[in-house]
C-alpha positions as a Python dict, from the first residue, in 0.01 Angstrom:
ca = {
    (1, 'M'): (0, 0, 0),
    (2, 'S'): (172, -348, -44),
    (3, 'I'): (274, -491, -373),
    (4, 'D'): (-4, -773, -323),
    (5, 'I'): (-287, -527, -306),
    (6, 'F'): (-143, -332, -580),
    (7, 'V'): (-130, -629, -801),
    (8, 'I'): (-490, -731, -709),
    (9, 'K'): (-609, -392, -808),
    (10, 'H'): (-399, -378, -1106),
    (11, 'L'): (-561, -725, -1217),
    (12, 'F'): (-929, -599, -1140),
    (13, 'V'): (-874, -300, -1352),
    (14, 'I'): (-747, -513, -1638),
    (15, 'D'): (-1053, -742, -1594),
    (16, 'C'): (-1299, -433, -1619),
    (17, 'I'): (-1137, -339, -1924),
    (18, 'Q'): (-1125, -631, -2080),
    (19, 'R'): (-1521, -690, -2025),
    (20, 'Q'): (-1592, -344, -2154),
    (21, 'F'): (-1399, -434, -2463),
    (22, 'N'): (-1564, -740, -2526),
    (23, 'I'): (-1902, -573, -2491),
    (24, 'F'): (-1785, -309, -2742),
    (25, 'V'): (-1682, -577, -2995),
    (26, 'I'): (-2019, -771, -2935),
    (27, 'N'): (-2210, -446, -3018),
    (28, 'L'): (-1997, -348, -3297),
    (29, 'R'): (-2060, -698, -3451),
    (30, 'E'): (-2435, -662, -3411),
    (31, 'T'): (-2440, -338, -3574),
    (32, 'Y'): (-2200, -452, -3855),
    (33, 'K'): (-2430, -747, -3910),
    (34, 'G'): (-2740, -547, -3963),
    (35, 'K'): (-2584, -311, -4190),
    (36, 'V'): (-2428, -597, -4418),
    (37, 'A'): (-2772, -740, -4436),
    (38, 'T'): (-2930, -410, -4537),
    (39, 'F'): (-2651, -348, -4791),
    (40, 'R'): (-2707, -689, -4948),
    (41, 'Q'): (-3085, -608, -4990),
    (42, 'V'): (-3007, -295, -5140),
    (43, 'I'): (-2757, -487, -5390),
    (44, 'D'): (-3003, -757, -5469),
    (45, 'I'): (-3277, -481, -5561),
    (46, 'H'): (-3062, -315, -5789),
    (47, 'R'): (-2924, -634, -5941),
    (48, 'T'): (-3290, -720, -6009),
    (49, 'E'): (-3393, -376, -6146),
    (50, 'L'): (-3074, -385, -6390),
    (51, 'Q'): (-3176, -737, -6516),
    (52, 'S'): (-3528, -623, -6588),
    (53, 'K'): (-3400, -293, -6782),
    (54, 'E'): (-3125, -495, -6949),
    (55, 'S'): (-3404, -743, -7073),
    (56, 'Y'): (-3629, -482, -7178),
    (57, 'W'): (-3356, -320, -7375),
    (58, 'N'): (-3242, -635, -7557),
    (59, 'E'): (-3591, -694, -7644),
    (60, 'M'): (-3613, -357, -7794),
    (61, 'L'): (-3292, -404, -7985),
    (62, 'E'): (-3415, -733, -8113),
    (63, 'V'): (-3744, -560, -8239),
    (64, 'S'): (-3580, -297, -8404),
    (65, 'I'): (-3326, -513, -8585),
    (66, 'T'): (-3623, -766, -8709),
    (67, 'N'): (-3805, -455, -8843),
}
């Protein structure tokens, strides 16, 4: 096998590997983006619940202090 053919085959393999890696990275980004969105929703829900409970207990504390 001549050097030129070897180089061409080598470059072809490198190109295939690069394409596969790019596809992997794109899929990883999409998966991560979805997980981050879900995580933000969970955090927002918990934050809202916490604020509601905090307001309730602050009101109860004020009522007990004024009585």
